[in-house]
C-alpha positions as CSV (number, residue, x, y, z in Angstrom):
1,I,3.0,-14.6,6.1
2,G,3.3,-11.0,7.1
3,G,2.4,-7.6,5.8
4,Q,2.3,-3.9,6.1
5,A,-0.5,-1.3,6.3
6,L,-0.9,1.0,3.2
7,I,-3.1,3.9,2.3
8,E,-6.6,2.3,2.4
9,G,-5.1,-1.1,2.0
10,I,-2.6,-3.8,3.0
11,L,0.5,-5.3,1.5
12,M,0.7,-9.0,2.3
13,R,3.8,-11.1,1.7
14,G,3.8,-14.9,1.5
15,P,6.5,-17.4,0.8
16,E,5.9,-17.2,-3.0
17,K,3.8,-14.1,-3.7
18,D,3.2,-10.5,-2.7
19,A,-0.2,-8.9,-2.8
20,I,-1.3,-5.3,-2.7
21,V,-5.0,-4.9,-1.9
22,V,-6.5,-1.4,-1.8
23,R,-10.1,-0.3,-1.3
24,G,-10.9,2.3,-3.9
25,A,-14.0,4.1,-5.0
26,D,-15.0,1.1,-7.2
27,G,-14.3,-1.6,-4.6
28,L,-11.2,-3.7,-4.0
29,T,-8.2,-3.7,-6.3
30,V,-5.9,-6.7,-6.0
31,E,-2.4,-6.9,-7.5
32,V,-0.4,-10.1,-7.0
33,S,3.2,-10.6,-8.0
34,D,5.7,-13.4,-7.6
35,R,8.4,-12.8,-5.0
36,K,12.0,-12.6,-6.1
37,L,13.5,-15.3,-3.8
38,N,17.2,-16.1,-3.3
39,P,18.1,-19.5,-4.8
40,K,18.4,-22.4,-2.3
41,G,21.9,-22.6,-0.9
42,S,22.6,-18.9,-1.5
43,W,24.8,-17.3,1.2
44,K,22.1,-14.6,1.5
45,N,19.9,-17.3,3.2
46,L,22.5,-18.0,5.9
47,P,21.5,-17.3,9.6
48,F,22.6,-13.8,10.9
49,I,23.0,-12.7,7.2
50,R,19.5,-13.2,5.9
51,G,18.0,-10.7,8.3
52,I,20.1,-7.9,6.8
53,F,18.9,-8.6,3.2
54,N,15.3,-9.3,4.3
55,L,15.1,-6.0,6.1
56,F,16.3,-4.1,3.1
57,D,14.1,-6.0,0.8
58,A,11.1,-5.3,3.0
59,Q,11.9,-1.6,2.9
60,V,12.1,-1.6,-0.9
61,V,8.9,-3.6,-1.4
62,G,7.1,-1.6,1.3
63,V,7.9,1.8,-0.3
64,K,6.8,0.6,-3.7
65,A,3.6,-0.7,-2.3
66,L,2.9,2.5,-0.4
67,M,3.4,4.6,-3.5
68,R,1.2,2.2,-5.5
69,S,-1.6,2.4,-2.8
70,A,-1.5,6.2,-3.1
71,D,-2.3,5.8,-6.8
72,L,-5.1,3.3,-6.2
73,A,-6.7,5.0,-3.2
74,P,-9.9,7.2,-3.6
75,E,-9.1,10.7,-4.9
76,E,-10.0,12.4,-1.6
77,M,-7.2,10.3,0.0
78,Q,-4.6,11.3,-2.5
79,E,-2.1,14.1,-2.0
80,E,-0.3,16.1,-4.6
81,P,3.5,15.3,-4.4
82,G,5.7,18.1,-3.3
83,K,8.0,20.0,-5.7
84,F,11.1,18.2,-4.3
85,D,9.5,14.7,-4.9
86,Q,8.5,15.7,-8.4
87,W,12.0,17.0,-9.2
88,L,13.6,13.9,-7.7
89,E,11.4,11.5,-9.7
90,K,12.0,13.5,-12.9
91,K,15.8,13.4,-12.4
92,L,16.0,9.7,-11.3
93,G,13.1,8.0,-13.0
94,S,10.4,6.1,-11.2
95,E,12.5,3.0,-10.2
96,R,15.5,4.9,-9.1
97,F,13.3,7.4,-7.3
98,Q,11.7,4.6,-5.2
99,K,15.2,3.3,-4.3
100,A,16.3,6.8,-3.4
101,L,13.3,7.1,-1.1
102,V,14.3,3.8,0.6
103,A,17.9,5.0,1.0
104,M,16.7,8.3,2.4
105,G,14.3,6.6,4.8
106,L,17.0,4.2,6.1
107,C,19.5,7.1,6.5
108,L,16.9,9.2,8.4
109,S,16.1,6.2,10.7
110,I,19.8,5.6,11.4
111,A,20.4,9.3,12.0
112,L,17.4,9.7,14.3
113,F,17.4,6.5,16.3
114,F,21.1,5.6,16.4
115,L,23.4,8.5,15.3
116,L,21.6,11.1,17.5
117,P,21.6,9.0,20.7
118,M,25.2,8.0,20.1
119,T,26.2,11.6,19.7
120,V,24.4,12.8,22.8
121,A,25.7,9.9,25.0
122,S,29.3,10.5,23.7
123,F,29.5,13.7,25.6
124,F,29.3,11.7,28.9
125,D,32.2,9.3,27.9
126,K,34.7,11.1,30.2
127,A,32.3,11.5,33.1
128,I,31.0,7.9,33.0
129,S,33.8,5.3,33.2
130,S,31.6,2.2,32.9
131,I,31.1,1.2,29.2
132,L,27.9,-0.7,30.3
133,V,26.4,2.4,32.0
134,L,27.3,4.6,29.0
135,N,25.6,2.3,26.6
136,L,22.6,2.0,28.9
137,L,22.3,5.8,28.8
138,E,22.6,5.7,25.1
139,G,19.9,3.1,24.9
140,L,17.7,5.0,27.2
141,I,18.0,8.1,25.0
142,R,17.3,6.0,21.9
143,M,14.2,4.5,23.5
144,V,12.8,7.9,24.5
145,I,13.3,9.2,21.0
146,F,11.7,6.1,19.4
147,L,8.7,6.0,21.8
148,G,8.2,9.7,21.5
149,Y,8.2,9.4,17.7
150,M,5.7,6.6,17.7
151,L,3.5,8.4,20.1
152,L,3.5,11.5,18.0
153,I,2.6,9.8,14.7
154,S,-0.1,7.7,16.4
155,R,-1.9,10.9,17.2
156,M,-1.8,12.2,13.6
157,K,-5.3,12.1,12.1
158,E,-4.2,10.8,8.7
159,M,-2.3,7.9,10.4
160,R,-5.3,6.5,12.4
161,R,-6.8,4.7,9.4
162,V,-3.4,3.4,8.4
163,F,-3.0,2.0,11.9
164,S,-6.5,0.4,11.7
165,Y,-5.4,-1.4,8.5
166,H,-2.3,-2.5,10.5
167,G,-4.7,-3.9,13.1
168,A,-6.7,-5.7,10.3
169,E,-3.4,-7.2,9.0
170,H,-2.5,-8.6,12.4
171,K,-6.0,-9.9,13.2
172,T,-6.3,-11.7,9.8
173,I,-2.9,-13.4,10.2
174,R,-3.8,-14.4,13.7
175,C,-7.0,-16.0,12.4
176,Y,-5.1,-17.9,9.7
177,E,-2.4,-19.1,12.2
178,A,-5.2,-20.3,14.5
179,G,-6.4,-22.5,11.7
180,L,-9.9,-20.9,11.5
181,P,-11.8,-20.1,8.3
182,L,-11.0,-16.6,7.1
183,S,-14.3,-14.9,7.7
184,V,-15.1,-11.4,9.0
185,E,-16.7,-12.9,12.1
186,N,-13.7,-15.1,13.0
187,V,-11.1,-12.3,12.2
188,R,-13.0,-9.8,14.3
189,K,-12.6,-12.0,17.4
190,M,-8.8,-12.1,17.1
191,T,-6.3,-9.8,18.9
192,R,-4.8,-7.0,17.0
193,F,-1.4,-7.6,18.6
194,H,1.2,-9.9,17.0
195,P,4.7,-10.9,18.2
196,R,6.2,-10.8,14.7
197,C,5.2,-7.1,14.0
198,G,7.8,-5.1,12.2
199,T,7.5,-2.2,14.8
200,S,8.2,-4.7,17.5
201,F,11.2,-5.8,15.5
202,L,12.6,-2.3,15.6
203,L,12.1,-2.1,19.4
204,V,14.0,-5.4,19.9
205,I,16.8,-4.1,17.6
206,M,17.2,-1.2,20.1
207,V,17.4,-3.5,23.1
208,I,19.8,-5.9,21.4
209,S,22.0,-2.9,20.4
210,I,22.6,-2.1,24.0
211,L,24.1,-5.5,24.7
212,I,26.1,-5.7,21.5
213,F,27.5,-2.2,21.7
214,S,28.5,-2.8,25.4
215,I,30.3,-6.1,24.7
216,A,32.0,-4.8,21.5
217,S,33.0,-1.5,23.0
218,S,34.6,-3.2,26.0
219,L,36.4,-5.6,23.7
220,L,37.7,-2.8,21.6
221,L,39.1,-0.9,24.6
222,T,40.7,-4.1,25.9
223,L,42.4,-4.8,22.6
224,F,43.5,-1.2,22.2
225,P,44.0,0.1,25.8
226,G,45.6,3.3,24.4
227,L,42.1,4.5,23.4
228,N,41.2,5.0,27.1
229,A,43.6,8.0,27.2
230,L,41.6,9.6,24.3
231,R,38.2,9.4,26.1
232,G,36.4,12.7,26.0
233,S,38.2,13.9,22.8
234,F,36.3,14.6,19.6
235,G,38.4,11.9,17.8
236,Y,37.4,9.2,20.3
237,R,33.7,10.1,20.1
238,L,33.9,10.0,16.3
239,L,35.7,6.7,16.4
240,M,33.1,5.0,18.7
241,I,30.2,6.3,16.7
242,A,31.7,4.9,13.5
243,F,32.5,1.7,15.2
244,K,28.9,1.2,16.5
245,L,27.4,2.1,13.1
246,L,29.5,-0.7,11.6
247,L,28.0,-3.0,14.1
248,L,24.4,-2.3,13.0
249,P,24.3,-5.1,10.4
250,L,25.3,-7.5,13.2
251,V,22.6,-6.2,15.5
252,V,20.0,-6.5,12.7
253,G,21.1,-10.1,11.9
254,I,21.0,-11.2,15.5
255,T,17.6,-9.5,16.2
256,Y,16.1,-11.2,13.0
257,E,17.1,-14.6,14.3
258,I,15.6,-13.9,17.7
259,N,12.4,-12.6,16.1
260,R,12.3,-15.7,13.8
261,W,12.8,-18.0,16.8
262,A,10.1,-16.3,18.9
263,G,7.7,-16.5,16.0
264,R,8.0,-20.3,16.0
265,H,7.5,-20.8,19.7
266,D,4.9,-19.8,22.2
267,N,6.0,-20.2,25.8
268,G,6.6,-18.1,28.9
269,F,10.1,-17.0,27.8
270,T,9.0,-15.9,24.3
271,R,6.0,-14.0,25.7
272,V,8.3,-12.1,28.1
273,L,10.7,-11.4,25.2
274,T,7.9,-10.1,22.9
275,A,6.0,-8.2,25.7
276,P,7.5,-4.8,25.1
277,G,6.8,-4.9,21.4
278,M,3.2,-6.1,22.0
279,L,2.7,-3.1,24.4
280,L,4.0,-0.8,21.7
281,Q,1.3,-2.0,19.3
282,H,-1.2,-0.3,21.5
283,F,0.0,2.9,19.7
284,T,0.7,1.4,16.2
285,T,-2.5,-0.6,15.7
286,N,-6.2,0.3,16.0
287,E,-9.3,-1.9,15.8
288,P,-10.4,-2.1,12.2
289,D,-13.9,-2.0,10.8
290,D,-15.4,-4.9,8.8
291,S,-14.4,-3.3,5.4
292,M,-10.8,-3.2,6.5
293,I,-11.0,-6.9,7.7
294,E,-12.3,-7.8,4.2
295,V,-9.1,-6.2,2.8
296,G,-7.0,-8.3,5.2
297,I,-8.8,-11.5,4.3
298,T,-8.4,-10.9,0.5
299,A,-4.7,-10.1,1.0
300,V,-3.9,-13.2,3.0
301,Q,-5.9,-15.5,0.6
302,A,-3.9,-14.0,-2.4
303,V,-0.5,-15.1,-1.0
304,L,-1.4,-18.5,0.5
305,P,1.3,-21.1,-0.7
306,R,0.4,-23.9,-3.1
307,E,1.8,-26.4,-0.7
308,A,0.3,-26.5,2.8
309,G,2.9,-25.6,5.5
310,A,5.3,-23.9,3.1
311,D,4.8,-20.6,4.9
312,R,6.1,-22.0,8.3
313,W,9.2,-20.5,9.7
């Protein structure tokens, strides 16, 4: 079971159902829907492949839930959509508009957190002979951009309540995983940090990318030694950037399996592995009030599986 903070609410996803719970002017609105699951035996469920599809599915469902929460939230929390959004929705229709938002969001994330660091680091490819050092530099640039971005949005006034709902989501799941009754008192005692957080997942992706990009780049230059003579040229930079972008699905697939494994185990190694992401959650979660905890409890209860234990990874 996992979720996402919304505008005055929470999206919770279980093994069988999704639930959107939003606190409006008239109390809680709860909308539950069945999950569209891949059939058993589908190749989309294979290790290192399932993570790619699950990430994209989470983005699609998350954007839809966020837009729905904007409709359900109190009027004072709602904002008039911009002219570009109105034009895009009119041209594409509601369903295609949501898919377009997901595509634009993914493209923007790739451009900001991967394409930009790759481009900046590529200007040092002639001065730095070591592929490992070059990829470490690229990774450092990526981390600085990512952490700076998270720090900036954490200071935005309108994001503080969203991050409090993020904290309520984590605390409620922690309470459920601890086997305690889902009450406000029990949830309030839980930590707001969780090792399976999606933000932590993005951070691990960036760390794993350094390793994968280093190994793959070294292998490419070994197989095609003539490329070394082109280092420093525009064509070489473009080739390496394209090569690394093609490796992103592999990075996502490997990171998903690591995150999945870490979510099933609690030992010294997994605590070290998840420590950076847990530290990052100091920026992306806030302590919720009791009304937010009530939303989290309602959301978890709405997606509990019919068969006990069906939600275990």
